[in-house]
C-alpha positions as CSV (number, residue, x, y, z in Angstrom):
1,M,93.2,74.0,107.4
2,R,90.4,75.5,109.4
3,F,89.9,78.5,111.6
4,V,89.5,77.8,115.3
5,P,88.3,80.5,117.7
6,A,90.8,81.4,120.4
7,S,88.5,80.0,123.1
8,C,88.6,76.6,121.4
9,L,92.3,76.3,120.8
10,K,93.9,73.3,122.5
11,P,97.5,72.3,123.3
12,G,99.0,70.3,120.5
13,M,97.0,71.9,117.7
14,L,99.3,72.7,114.7
15,L,99.3,76.2,113.2
16,S,98.7,76.2,109.5
17,Q,99.7,79.8,108.9
18,D,102.3,82.1,110.3
19,L,100.8,84.4,113.0
20,Y,101.9,88.0,113.0
21,G,101.8,90.6,115.8
22,F,100.4,94.1,115.6
23,K,103.8,95.5,114.9
24,N,104.1,93.1,112.0
25,E,106.5,90.9,113.8
26,L,106.4,87.1,113.4
27,L,104.9,85.7,116.6
28,L,104.5,82.0,115.7
29,C,105.6,80.1,112.6
30,K,103.4,77.8,110.5
31,G,103.7,74.2,111.8
32,V,104.2,75.1,115.5
33,A,102.3,72.9,118.0
34,L,100.5,75.2,120.3
35,S,101.1,75.0,124.0
36,D,99.2,76.6,126.8
37,I,101.7,79.5,126.7
38,E,101.1,80.2,123.0
39,I,97.3,79.9,123.4
40,N,97.3,82.3,126.3
41,R,99.4,84.7,124.3
42,I,96.9,84.5,121.4
43,K,94.1,85.3,123.8
44,K,95.9,88.1,125.6
45,L,96.6,89.8,122.2
46,K,92.9,89.5,121.5
47,Y,93.2,87.5,118.3
48,Q,89.9,86.0,117.3
49,G,91.6,82.6,116.7
50,A,94.0,80.9,114.4
51,Y,94.1,78.6,111.4
52,I,95.1,75.1,112.4
53,T,95.8,71.8,110.5
54,D,94.4,68.6,111.8
55,D,92.9,65.3,110.5
56,I,89.5,67.0,109.9
57,S,90.9,69.8,107.8
58,K,94.1,68.4,106.3
59,E,92.7,68.4,102.7
60,I,91.1,71.9,103.0
61,D,93.1,74.8,101.8
62,V,91.8,78.3,102.6
63,P,93.4,80.7,100.1
64,S,94.5,84.1,101.4
65,L,92.7,87.1,99.9
66,I,95.8,89.2,100.0
67,S,99.5,88.1,100.1
68,T,101.5,88.3,103.3
69,T,103.9,90.7,101.6
70,L,101.0,93.1,100.6
71,K,99.5,92.9,104.1
72,N,102.9,93.5,105.8
73,N,103.7,96.4,103.4
74,T,100.3,98.0,104.0
75,V,100.6,97.7,107.8
76,R,104.0,99.3,107.7
77,A,102.8,102.2,105.4
78,I,99.8,102.9,107.7
79,K,102.0,102.9,110.8
80,D,104.5,105.3,109.0
81,I,101.6,107.6,108.1
82,F,100.3,107.8,111.7
83,A,103.9,108.3,113.0
84,Q,104.3,111.2,110.6
85,I,100.9,112.7,111.7
86,E,102.0,112.4,115.3
87,D,105.4,114.1,114.5
88,D,103.6,116.9,112.7
89,R,101.2,117.4,115.6
90,K,104.1,117.6,118.1
91,T,105.9,120.1,115.9
92,A,102.8,122.2,115.5
93,D,102.2,122.1,119.3
94,A,105.8,123.2,120.0
95,T,105.5,126.0,117.4
96,Y,102.2,127.4,118.7
97,S,103.2,127.1,122.4
98,K,106.1,129.6,122.0
């Protein structure tokens, strides 16, 4: 597996890791062969790139520094905190505007 910048992704390259969106939703599964549509989506979402598997990198394993579960739970918790802050702000605005 190797990291390929978004500008260098080519149709037919195989993802070697799941790709998640900003809302923690699964965008593309490991093993998907990229098409122009997926590559354009990756670029539009401003991802730096993706991990792919090919003949050059098939023997290379890049270990994750944190587990997917930990990352997903952390993203969810941070989003919940910001949603609560926004709700508190709206409540305060409504209270003080009366």
